[in-house]
MARZAMI-484205 format. One line per 3 residues: their letters; for each residue z, y, x of C-alpha. Coordinates in Angstrom, 3 decimals. Each point is the difference from the previous one (the first is absolute). Layout:
<nodes>
A) Z,Y,X | ... .
</nodes>
This chain:
<nodes>
MCR) 137.355,-11.256,-19.768 | 2.106,-2.886,-1.300 | -0.559,-0.744,-3.653 .
SIK) 2.763,-2.580,-0.251 | 2.843,2.462,0.612 | 1.887,0.259,-3.286 .
TLR) 0.203,3.383,-1.722 | 3.667,0.971,0.163 | 0.108,3.165,-2.089 .
SAE) 1.079,-0.567,-3.582 | 2.024,2.293,-2.225 | 1.545,-2.921,-1.875 .
IPA) 0.836,-2.374,2.847 | 0.791,1.531,3.397 | -1.034,-1.867,3.142 .
TEE) 2.620,-2.234,1.571 | 0.939,0.135,3.669 | -1.672,-3.394,0.438 .
EIR) -3.259,1.282,-1.506 | 0.039,3.119,2.177 | 0.612,-2.048,3.153 .
AAA) -2.671,-2.556,-0.925 | -2.563,2.764,-0.538 | 0.973,1.635,3.312 .
LQY) -0.285,-3.328,1.813 | -3.400,-0.665,-1.520 | -1.213,3.475,0.984 .
VRK) 1.209,-0.342,3.607 | -1.573,-3.454,0.257 | -3.321,1.361,-1.227 .
VSG) 0.020,3.049,2.267 | 1.209,-1.837,3.116 | -2.161,-3.077,-0.457 .
YRK) 3.045,-2.231,0.574 | 1.403,-2.363,-2.572 | 2.868,-0.690,2.383 .
PSR) 0.201,2.079,3.173 | 0.783,-1.434,3.419 | 3.575,0.315,1.273 .
VNA) -0.998,2.950,2.145 | -1.316,1.862,-3.084 | 2.613,-1.174,-2.513 .
EAF) 2.291,3.026,0.367 | -2.809,2.525,-0.484 | -1.351,-2.020,-2.933 .
ERA) 3.403,-0.174,-1.730 | 0.667,3.690,0.628 | -3.350,0.855,-1.599 .
VEE) 0.842,-2.117,-3.055 | 3.336,1.809,-0.395 | -1.599,3.431,0.443 .
VAE) -2.720,-0.746,-2.565 | 2.609,-1.365,-2.425 | 2.132,3.132,0.418 .
ATR) -2.997,2.289,-0.500 | -0.858,-1.993,-3.132 | 3.541,0.379,-1.372 .
RML) -0.079,3.763,0.585 | -3.411,0.350,-1.588 | 0.884,-2.075,-3.069 .
SAL) 3.210,1.960,-0.557 | -1.867,3.316,0.294 | -2.784,-0.843,-2.443 .
QTA) 0.310,1.456,-3.455 | -1.267,-1.815,-3.044 | -1.967,1.656,-2.793 .
R) 2.055,0.577,-3.114 .
</nodes>
């Protein structure tokens, strides 16, 4: 889908909040087709970014690394 989204999963260096949010923003931009949404769509756009970021946090914390 979007090859430029940075891989966030690393056993040595966990993803920062900024990296998680940036990846979520990039994903929502790609899916919605908006780089910057209109004022009427801004709330839905921002909510989607936050929901994707939260889902990413949950997923990263649930993943187990091979030992």
